[in-house]
C-alpha distance (Angstrom), angle and dihedral (degrees) to the residues before:
residue distance angle dihedral
M1 . . .
V2 3.83 . .
P3 3.83 110.5 .
H4 3.80 116.8 -115.5
F5 3.81 109.9 -104.8
F6 3.79 115.6 -129.5
E7 3.79 134.0 156.9
A8 3.79 132.7 166.3
E9 3.79 129.4 -171.2
F10 3.81 117.6 -159.8
H11 3.82 109.8 -157.0
D12 3.83 129.1 -168.6
L13 3.78 87.6 -1.5
H14 3.80 115.5 -177.0
V15 3.79 125.8 167.5
E16 3.82 133.4 145.4
L17 3.79 120.7 -143.9
S18 3.77 131.6 -172.8
K19 3.79 116.6 -134.3
K20 3.80 88.1 -104.1
S21 3.83 90.6 53.2
L22 3.79 90.5 49.7
Q23 3.79 89.4 51.9
Q24 3.81 89.4 54.1
F25 3.82 89.9 51.3
I26 3.82 90.3 49.7
N27 3.82 90.2 49.4
K28 3.82 89.3 52.4
M29 3.81 90.8 51.8
M30 3.80 90.0 49.4
E31 3.82 89.8 51.9
Y32 3.81 85.7 59.2
K33 3.85 88.0 56.0
C34 3.80 92.7 -112.5
S35 3.80 122.7 154.5
L36 3.81 112.7 -127.6
Y37 3.80 130.2 -156.7
W38 3.79 135.9 172.0
R39 3.80 128.6 -133.2
Y40 3.80 122.1 -174.7
N41 3.81 127.0 -150.8
D42 3.83 118.1 170.0
D43 3.83 105.9 -71.5
I44 3.80 94.6 -7.4
I45 3.80 126.4 84.5
Y46 3.81 116.3 -163.7
L47 3.77 119.6 -151.1
I48 3.80 106.6 -153.9
V49 3.81 112.9 -154.4
D50 3.81 115.5 -163.9
T51 3.82 111.7 -168.8
N52 3.83 93.7 176.8
Q53 3.83 86.4 -112.3
S54 3.80 98.3 59.9
I55 3.81 143.1 -9.7
H56 3.81 124.4 -120.6
E57 3.80 129.0 -170.2
I58 3.80 116.6 -151.6
P59 3.83 113.0 -168.5
F60 3.81 120.7 -143.6
K61 3.82 122.2 -170.0
K62 3.79 117.2 -147.9
N63 3.79 109.1 -116.9
G64 3.80 109.3 173.9
S65 3.79 107.4 -79.5
K66 3.81 90.9 -10.8
L67 3.78 136.2 69.5
T68 3.80 120.4 -138.8
I69 3.78 129.8 -153.6
D70 3.80 102.8 -151.6
V71 3.81 113.9 162.5
N72 3.81 136.9 147.2
C73 3.79 93.7 -145.4
L74 3.80 133.0 2.5
K75 3.83 118.6 178.7
V76 3.79 119.4 -152.8
S77 3.81 124.1 -173.7
E78 3.81 97.6 -177.3
E79 3.79 119.7 78.6
L80 3.81 94.2 -149.4
V81 3.84 91.9 55.6
A82 3.82 90.9 47.6
R83 3.82 91.6 49.6
A84 3.80 91.2 49.4
L85 3.83 90.7 51.3
E86 3.82 90.3 48.5
L87 3.80 88.3 52.8
V88 3.82 89.7 52.4
L89 3.83 89.9 50.9
T90 3.80 90.8 51.8
E91 3.79 99.5 42.4
Y92 3.83 97.8 42.7
Q93 3.83 100.6 40.1
G94 3.80 96.2 -106.9
S95 3.80 127.9 170.5
G96 3.78 134.8 -147.0
F97 3.77 139.8 83.9
I98 3.78 132.7 -91.5
K99 3.79 128.2 -149.4
T100 3.80 109.4 -158.9
Y101 3.81 123.0 -168.9
S102 3.80 128.4 -170.0
E103 3.82 134.7 154.6
E104 3.81 94.2 -83.8
H105 3.79 107.1 24.4
Q106 3.77 148.3 32.6
H107 3.81 118.9 -154.2
I108 3.78 132.9 -173.1
T109 3.81 113.2 -163.3
I110 3.80 119.7 -173.1
F111 3.82 119.1 -156.5
K112 3.80 126.6 -167.9
D113 3.81 120.7 178.8
G114 3.80 90.2 -17.0
I115 3.80 94.5 -53.5
I116 3.80 123.4 112.1
Q117 3.81 106.1 -120.3
S118 3.79 96.2 -175.9
I119 3.78 144.0 -15.7
T120 3.78 119.7 -148.9
E121 3.79 117.9 -165.1
I122 3.80 118.5 -166.5
N123 3.78 113.5 -165.9
G124 3.80 114.4 168.4
G125 3.81 107.7 -56.2
E126 3.79 95.0 -16.0
K127 3.77 126.5 91.5
I128 3.79 122.1 -166.7
V129 3.80 123.2 -170.8
M130 3.79 122.4 -164.7
N131 3.78 120.5 -175.7
Q132 3.80 127.9 -161.0
Y133 3.79 90.4 -86.2
G134 3.78 91.4 60.3
A135 3.82 97.2 -111.9
I136 3.78 113.9 149.9
V137 3.79 126.1 -154.6
E138 3.81 124.3 -173.0
Y139 3.79 120.3 -151.6
Q140 3.77 100.8 -165.8
E141 3.80 91.6 134.2
F142 3.82 92.5 60.2
D143 3.78 129.5 67.7
H144 3.83 105.1 -99.2
N145 3.81 91.2 -131.7
L146 3.82 92.9 65.1
D147 3.78 115.1 113.3
P148 3.84 120.8 -129.1
E149 3.84 93.3 -102.7
T150 3.81 91.5 56.6
I151 3.81 91.8 47.6
I152 3.84 89.3 51.2
N153 3.82 90.4 52.1
I154 3.82 89.9 52.0
L155 3.81 90.5 47.9
D156 3.83 90.8 49.8
M157 3.81 89.9 55.2
E158 3.81 90.7 49.0
I159 3.83 90.9 48.3
N160 3.84 92.1 50.5
Y161 3.81 92.1 47.8
T162 3.82 91.6 48.2
L163 3.83 89.9 49.8
M164 3.81 89.9 54.1
E165 3.80 90.2 49.4
L166 3.81 90.1 48.5
Y167 3.81 91.0 51.5
D168 3.82 90.4 52.7
S169 3.81 91.2 48.1
I170 3.82 91.0 51.3
Q171 3.81 90.0 51.0
I172 3.80 91.8 56.0
T173 3.86 92.0 35.8
D174 3.80 94.9 -127.2
S175 3.82 100.5 166.3
K176 3.83 94.6 -172.2
L177 3.81 93.0 54.4
I178 3.82 91.6 43.0
T179 3.83 90.7 55.1
E180 3.82 93.1 47.2
Q181 3.80 93.7 47.8
K182 3.82 92.9 47.0
Q183 3.81 89.4 52.4
R184 3.82 90.4 49.0
L185 3.82 90.4 49.7
R186 3.81 91.1 52.0
R187 3.84 91.0 51.0
L188 3.82 92.3 48.0
L189 3.82 93.2 47.7
K190 3.81 91.9 47.6
R191 3.80 90.3 49.3
K192 3.82 91.1 49.4
Q193 3.83 91.9 51.2
E194 3.81 91.4 51.7
I195 3.81 92.8 49.5
E196 3.83 91.3 47.9
Q197 3.80 88.0 62.5
L198 3.81 88.5 66.1
I199 3.82 94.1 58.8
């Protein structure tokens, strides 16, 4: 049987846990039948999680009565470890973003103060963005390699062109065209706001 491919990268990860919260996280890892070890290094404590498939080191900085996970990049190759870390981000108001890769999909999830700000799913040539309000935007018309700034520039050009068309429609008092162009403007502005959340 071919093993299921999974990888997650946690970037700019910051979350503070009390000792009680850390104990809950450890209990969750033990529920998953993981072996846990500690390694100490000056002000950093490493929690070593052995899943029998792979080993992960999660660094905790001592911060008075709390422990802080504060890392630029943490790579995780086990889905259960990644899900447990996501749970920690949600429950303890953490921030950062996660790139998740599997055979079919790539996701980028942005957290701020424990709340998901947006989820971007890249599947082949299609990009879908979902913000915390549940709105979904599809970017099939754009090349999926474009960065958010480039997409915003394209949207700005479309907005300006639609405004010019709207002005012409108002001059000739074409109510049908005015309605259509106003609806298009609303869609473009909404799309721009959702993309701006990714920058």
